[in-house]
DOFIZA-977468 format. One line per 2 residues: their letters; for each residue x, y, z of C-alpha. Coordinates in steps of 0.05 Angstrom, whole numbers. Last residue first. Example, Ala and Ser with C-alpha at 12.3 -4.5 7.8 and 13.67 -1.06 7.14 Angstrom:
// residues 2
sa = 273,-21,143 ~ 246,-90,156
// end
This chain:
// residues 288
rr = -50,-3376,-325 ~ -21,-3322,-372
na = -19,-3269,-318 ~ 27,-3312,-275
er = 76,-3317,-333 ~ 81,-3241,-336
pd = 91,-3239,-260 ~ 153,-3283,-266
lm = 156,-3325,-202 ~ 139,-3391,-234
dr = 181,-3380,-296 ~ 241,-3357,-255
lg = 232,-3414,-206 ~ 233,-3466,-261
dg = 294,-3436,-294 ~ 330,-3433,-227
lm = 313,-3505,-211 ~ 336,-3527,-280
nf = 402,-3489,-270 ~ 412,-3517,-200
gl = 401,-3588,-223 ~ 444,-3581,-285
vc = 502,-3553,-244 ~ 497,-3611,-195
la = 490,-3663,-250 ~ 551,-3636,-287
ia = 593,-3636,-224 ~ 571,-3707,-206
lg = 583,-3731,-277 ~ 654,-3704,-275
pl = 665,-3735,-206 ~ 645,-3804,-234
ia = 678,-3800,-303 ~ 748,-3781,-277
lw = 759,-3839,-229 ~ 716,-3883,-274
pa = 771,-3880,-327 ~ 816,-3927,-286
la = 875,-3953,-326 ~ 873,-3907,-387
ly = 852,-3845,-348 ~ 901,-3859,-292
tq = 946,-3797,-294 ~ 887,-3750,-303
ad = 849,-3780,-244 ~ 884,-3737,-192
al = 858,-3673,-224 ~ 787,-3700,-229
mr = 788,-3722,-156 ~ 815,-3652,-139
gw = 754,-3620,-172 ~ 704,-3667,-138
tp = 732,-3652,-70 ~ 765,-3698,-19
ap = 796,-3673,46 ~ 867,-3702,46
pa = 885,-3651,21 ~ 874,-3576,23
ig = 807,-3547,4 ~ 811,-3505,-59
lg = 869,-3473,-96 ~ 900,-3538,-122
lf = 883,-3525,-195 ~ 828,-3577,-197
sl = 804,-3550,-130 ~ 795,-3481,-161
ga = 759,-3510,-221 ~ 713,-3551,-177
et = 698,-3489,-136 ~ 680,-3452,-200
lv = 632,-3507,-222 ~ 598,-3508,-154
al = 594,-3431,-156 ~ 563,-3434,-225
gl = 508,-3481,-199 ~ 497,-3436,-139
qi = 494,-3376,-185 ~ 429,-3402,-217
tv = 395,-3412,-150 ~ 417,-3345,-123
qv = 394,-3309,-186 ~ 325,-3340,-178
ii = 322,-3318,-106 ~ 344,-3247,-125
qs = 290,-3243,-178 ~ 237,-3265,-127
mi = 263,-3215,-76 ~ 250,-3156,-122
np = 182,-3137,-92 ~ 203,-3149,-20
lv = 266,-3106,-29 ~ 231,-3045,-60
hr = 174,-3034,-11 ~ 194,-3041,62
vs = 270,-3041,59 ~ 282,-2994,1
it = 224,-2948,20 ~ 250,-2943,91
fr = 320,-2927,68 ~ 295,-2875,18
sn = 257,-2840,73 ~ 181,-2842,76
gi = 148,-2773,68 ~ 77,-2788,47
ar = 94,-2774,-26 ~ 154,-2821,-24
aa = 109,-2879,-4 ~ 60,-2861,-60
lv = 116,-2859,-111 ~ 139,-2927,-86
yd = 68,-2956,-93 ~ 62,-2926,-162
rs = 123,-2961,-190 ~ 184,-2924,-216
wa = 228,-2946,-157 ~ 211,-3019,-172
ql = 242,-3014,-241 ~ 306,-2984,-211
at = 306,-3041,-161 ~ 305,-3094,-216
al = 365,-3064,-252 ~ 404,-3050,-188
tv = 391,-3119,-160 ~ 417,-3153,-223
ra = 478,-3109,-226 ~ 495,-3116,-153
fv = 484,-3191,-155 ~ 537,-3200,-209
pv = 582,-3147,-177 ~ 584,-3186,-111
lf = 591,-3254,-144 ~ 666,-3248,-160
ta = 682,-3230,-87 ~ 640,-3289,-63
ia = 678,-3338,-107 ~ 747,-3314,-84
vi = 727,-3308,-11 ~ 697,-3378,-10
at = 756,-3410,-46 ~ 808,-3377,-1
lr = 769,-3394,62 ~ 765,-3468,43
gp = 839,-3475,31 ~ 899,-3454,-10
gl = 947,-3406,26 ~ 926,-3342,59
fa = 973,-3292,28 ~ 993,-3323,-39
gl = 928,-3361,-39 ~ 890,-3296,-40
mm = 924,-3276,-106 ~ 913,-3344,-136
as = 841,-3345,-112 ~ 828,-3277,-144
li = 857,-3303,-210 ~ 813,-3364,-206
pp = 752,-3323,-187 ~ 758,-3278,-248
la = 782,-3206,-237 ~ 745,-3158,-285
fv = 683,-3164,-241 ~ 719,-3129,-184
vd = 736,-3070,-229 ~ 665,-3067,-257
ca = 637,-3070,-187 ~ 679,-3009,-168
rm = 652,-2974,-230 ~ 581,-2992,-208
ll = 591,-2965,-137 ~ 620,-2899,-163
ae = 564,-2889,-214 ~ 511,-2902,-162
fa = 541,-2853,-114 ~ 550,-2801,-169
gr = 475,-2800,-182 ~ 430,-2854,-153
va = 415,-2857,-78 ~ 362,-2911,-76
aa = 384,-2951,-137 ~ 456,-2951,-113
si = 436,-2974,-44 ~ 393,-3030,-71
gv = 450,-3054,-116 ~ 504,-3051,-62
is = 460,-3086,-11 ~ 443,-3140,-62
gl = 516,-3150,-78 ~ 535,-3157,-5
tg = 480,-3208,8 ~ 490,-3246,-56
gi = 566,-3250,-47 ~ 560,-3276,24
av = 504,-3325,11 ~ 534,-3346,-56
at = 601,-3361,-22 ~ 569,-3400,35
ia = 526,-3441,-12 ~ 583,-3456,-59
is = 632,-3475,-4 ~ 581,-3520,31
ls = 559,-3551,-35 ~ 629,-3570,-57
nw = 652,-3596,11 ~ 588,-3635,23
cg = 590,-3667,-46 ~ 664,-3683,-37
vm = 645,-3721,26 ~ 597,-3764,-14
mm = 645,-3773,-73 ~ 702,-3792,-27
sl = 659,-3845,7 ~ 638,-3872,-60
vd = 710,-3873,-85 ~ 736,-3916,-28
rg = 810,-3902,-20 ~ 859,-3952,-48
fh = 913,-3900,-60 ~ 904,-3900,-135
dt = 828,-3896,-128 ~ 777,-3948,-107
gl = 713,-3977,-136 ~ 644,-3944,-141
vg = 604,-3995,-100 ~ 664,-4020,-60
st = 719,-4066,-83 ~ 695,-4102,-145
lp = 628,-4066,-154 ~ 664,-4008,-188
pq = 735,-4021,-213 ~ 794,-4031,-165
lk = 849,-3979,-175 ~ 882,-3994,-108
hi = 861,-4053,-65 ~ 930,-4070,-36
iq = 943,-3996,-26 ~ 887,-3992,24
mk = 884,-3918,44 ~ 831,-3890,92
ap = 820,-3816,77 ~ 747,-3824,58
pl = 731,-3865,121 ~ 690,-3923,94
pt = 617,-3933,75 ~ 603,-3861,95
wl = 559,-3838,153 ~ 539,-3777,194
ls = 569,-3718,157 ~ 564,-3756,92
ll = 489,-3760,101 ~ 484,-3684,98
av = 519,-3683,30 ~ 477,-3741,4
ai = 413,-3706,25 ~ 436,-3641,-7
li = 451,-3677,-72 ~ 383,-3712,-71
av = 346,-3646,-58 ~ 384,-3612,-114
ig = 365,-3667,-164 ~ 293,-3666,-141
gg = 288,-3590,-145 ~ 315,-3590,-215
mv = 268,-3646,-236 ~ 207,-3613,-205
ln = 222,-3541,-227 ~ 244,-3560,-297
mr = 185,-3608,-304 ~ 137,-3553,-281
rs = 162,-3506,-336 ~ 160,-3562,-388
vk = 87,-3577,-369 ~ 69,-3503,-370
yr = 101,-3494,-438 ~ 64,-3555,-466
rr = -2,-3527,-440 ~ 13,-3459,-471
qi = 29,-3491,-537 ~ -35,-3532,-536
vt = -76,-3470,-520 ~ -44,-3432,-577
qs = -57,-3489,-625 ~ -130,-3490,-604
sv = -136,-3414,-615 ~ -103,-3419,-684
lq = -152,-3475,-703 ~ -212,-3436,-676
am = -191,-3374,-716 ~ -187,-3417,-779
// end
């Protein structure tokens, strides 16, 4: 009986390792393909994405171009490629800004503690109460819709997300023996945070960055859908979805293609984040 239980446990662990590696490989593959398409769009597209050919409007895929044309006769494949660059560039920039500022806030709060920590976390709660769409609407009233508005709105929302994650993991690091030893020899809180705490929580921050990238792409699509993202004629997946609403019966591919692109992008980043989390989790490393 004990041997049967042991064999079942080994099989379960092997299945778990396979699924963990599949998440990492498949997620990384999807993200790599999307990044390659985005970079390729900077150098080449089948047609200029803003080129209108009214005579060829609403042509289905493989009839006029690989993915057909929209209501202005623009090549859908070219628009999808450029939209990939616009979506990823905004998401990566916003996550980089929000992740950096949020991590600084979280590490600082964990180092100082007390009233300083409470003040920073209450400020994060206030910021977190404003969703990105509402922030973009407020910024749009001053700056107008555009790339900067989308980046600032998404980054502002991500600051408290990263601050909370960083604070929780940093507080655990501050209770470790190596931090207590560093404090005993007289290292300052700043030195301990930079030399000891940050390197040991970097894996959790990296995983959070990967997961938030998918959410940032989805948020950018929502902002573009509402007209708060990049201004026309620059194509984005969200605006392509918004423009396709009128032509769902005549040309459903205009909504299906950007919708699938958004779903695939979010899925890829989520799978990559799950794979990285399992790989970098010390508890999982002990099971190998």
